[in-house]
C-alpha positions in Angstrom: 183.6 173.0 48.2 185.7 170.0 49.8 187.6 172.2 51.7 184.1 173.4 53.5 182.6 170.5 54.8 183.9 169.3 57.8 183.4 166.2 60.3 182.1 166.9 63.8 178.8 168.0 62.8 176.1 169.1 64.7 173.7 168.2 62.5 171.1 165.2 63.1 172.4 163.1 60.4 173.5 159.2 60.2 175.5 159.5 56.8 176.0 156.9 54.7 179.2 155.8 53.2 179.6 158.3 50.6 177.0 160.4 51.1 179.5 163.3 51.8 178.3 166.8 52.0 178.6 169.3 49.5 179.0 172.3 52.0 179.0 172.3 56.2 179.4 175.2 58.9 178.7 175.1 62.5 174.9 176.2 61.6 174.0 174.3 58.1 175.0 170.9 56.2 174.1 171.5 51.9 174.0 168.1 50.1 173.9 168.0 46.2 171.7 165.4 45.6 168.0 163.8 44.7 166.1 164.3 48.1 164.8 161.2 47.8 168.4 159.6 48.1 169.1 161.3 51.4 166.1 161.4 53.4 166.3 157.9 54.3 169.7 158.8 56.2 168.6 161.9 58.1 167.6 162.2 62.1 164.5 163.6 62.5 164.1 167.4 62.8 161.4 169.6 64.5 160.6 171.2 61.1 159.8 170.9 57.5 160.0 174.3 55.4 160.3 173.4 51.3 159.1 174.8 48.1 159.2 171.9 45.7 158.8 172.6 42.2 155.4 173.8 40.7 154.5 171.8 37.8 154.6 174.6 35.6 157.2 173.7 33.0 159.7 176.2 35.1 163.1 176.1 33.6 165.5 173.9 36.3 168.8 173.2 35.7 168.0 169.4 36.7 164.5 168.6 37.0 161.5 168.1 34.5 159.1 170.3 35.8 156.2 168.6 34.4 152.9 167.4 36.5 154.1 163.7 36.6 157.4 164.4 37.9 155.5 166.1 40.5 153.5 163.7 41.3 155.8 161.5 41.8 157.7 163.2 43.3 154.9 164.2 46.5 154.2 160.6 46.8 157.5 159.3 47.0 158.4 162.0 49.5 155.6 163.1 51.4 155.5 160.0 53.7 159.3 160.4 54.7 158.9 163.9 55.1 155.1 162.9 57.6 157.7 160.4 59.4 160.6 162.9 60.7 159.2 166.1 61.7 156.1 166.5 63.7 155.5 170.3 61.4 155.6 170.6 58.1 155.1 173.9 55.7 155.0 173.5 51.9 153.9 176.4 49.6 153.0 174.4 46.7 151.8 176.3 44.0 147.7 177.4 44.0 147.1 174.9 41.2 149.1 172.0 43.1 146.9 172.5 46.3 145.5 168.7 45.5 148.5 167.4 44.8 149.4 166.7 48.8 148.2 165.1 51.1 145.2 166.5 52.7 147.3 169.5 55.3 146.1 170.1 58.8 145.7 173.7 58.0 146.4 176.3 55.5 148.3 179.3 56.0 148.7 182.0 53.3 151.1 184.7 52.2 149.5 187.6 50.5 150.9 190.1 48.2 148.0 193.0 46.9 150.7 193.7 43.9 150.7 190.2 42.5 152.2 186.7 42.2 151.8 185.8 39.3 148.7 184.9 36.8 146.2 182.3 37.1 142.9 181.3 35.3 141.2 183.8 36.7 143.7 187.1 36.7 146.1 187.9 39.3 147.1 185.7 41.7 148.0 187.9 45.2 148.0 185.2 47.2 149.9 181.8 47.5 148.7 178.8 50.3 151.3 177.2 52.5 150.6 173.9 53.8 151.2 173.0 57.4 151.2 169.4 59.1 150.8 168.8 62.9 149.8 170.9 65.2 150.0 175.4 65.9 153.4 175.5 67.9 152.2 178.3 69.7 149.0 177.0 70.8 150.2 173.8 71.9 152.7 175.8 73.7 149.8 177.9 75.6 151.5 180.7 74.1 148.1 182.2 72.2 147.4 182.3 68.9 149.1 184.1 66.2 147.9 185.3 62.4 147.9 182.6 60.1 149.1 185.3 57.1 151.6 187.0 55.9 151.0 190.9 53.6 154.4 191.7 51.8 154.7 193.0 48.6 158.7 191.8 48.7 160.2 190.2 46.1 163.2 188.1 46.4 166.4 189.6 45.2 169.0 188.1 47.4 170.5 185.2 45.0 171.0 187.5 41.6 168.3 186.4 40.1 169.7 183.0 39.5 166.9 180.9 40.5 163.6 181.0 38.4 161.3 181.1 41.4 163.1 182.1 44.4 161.1 183.2 47.6 161.4 186.4 49.4 164.1 186.1 52.0 160.9 188.0 54.6 158.6 185.1 53.3 160.7 182.3 54.8 161.7 184.2 57.9 158.0 184.3 59.3 157.4 180.8 58.2 160.4 179.6 60.4 159.0 182.1 63.5 155.4 181.1 62.8 156.1 177.1 62.8 158.5 176.9 65.9 157.4 179.0 68.8 161.6 179.0 70.3 164.9 179.4 69.7 166.7 176.3 68.5 166.1 173.1 66.7 166.5 172.0 63.2 165.1 173.1 59.7 165.0 170.6 57.3 164.5 172.0 53.2 164.6 169.1 50.5 164.6 171.4 47.9 166.5 173.9 48.8 167.0 176.3 45.3 169.3 178.6 46.0 168.9 178.5 49.7 166.5 180.9 51.1 165.0 178.3 53.8 168.5 177.7 54.6 169.6 181.8 55.1 166.0 182.2 57.3 167.1 179.6 59.2 171.0 180.7 60.0 170.1 184.6 60.8 167.5 183.2 63.0 170.2 181.5 64.9 168.5 177.5 63.5 170.0 174.9 62.5 169.4 173.7 58.7 170.0 170.5 56.5 169.6 172.0 52.9 168.8 169.0 49.9 169.5 169.7 46.1 169.7 167.9 43.0 171.0 171.0 41.0 174.7 171.9 41.7 174.8 175.4 40.7 172.4 176.1 42.9 173.9 174.3 45.9 177.5 176.6 44.5 174.7 180.3 45.4 173.7 178.4 48.4 177.1 177.5 49.5 177.8 181.2 48.5 175.0 182.9 50.8 175.8 180.4 53.7 179.7 181.7 54.1 177.7 185.5 54.6 178.1 186.6 57.9 175.8 189.5 58.0 172.4 189.5 56.2 170.1 192.5 55.4 167.8 191.2 58.3 165.5 193.4 57.9 164.1 192.7 54.7 
């Protein structure tokens, strides 16, 4: 992907020696790295939106998905994220709610058809931890719902990631967490790039970090597509 790298990015990054992007265009930059190595090199962003591992032994390519590893990630990464963004939105999975610092509020993705199974049967909702003030109330723009109801399933990456999120969900979260156009979004657990694709479709800048080169490759291909299914 070296040919895709440009040197004059408008994105808020202060690169250290050797910290070169895996992919870059005028809207998006992708790093193939452990986010704990990249976060100290980044300037503040407008929103962190991310879908971290779930500690349920999901078969990722470059990460051992255990409870201990997730706890270590949360403890090391969350202080950095809270320091670099006024607003954060995280999809932690129901079973990991108490692994994270106390949020300002909890948004909700409801899927009546079910999004998995839990100790009490079919799981028909997923929490979204949010940190910071509601952007609409802060701007005097009124109240917005804290829930999205959708049975949309992720399919845009062809099944190459074990637990991708639907594009419609990430689009909703961006618009719910950013009251105005523009701004920069960071996803430190980028996976196959759904957050970045949604950001690009909505005219936002985005930074993605992913430890697996295979998922970086998938995400880079998605970023190179100029037209997406905006009606999803």
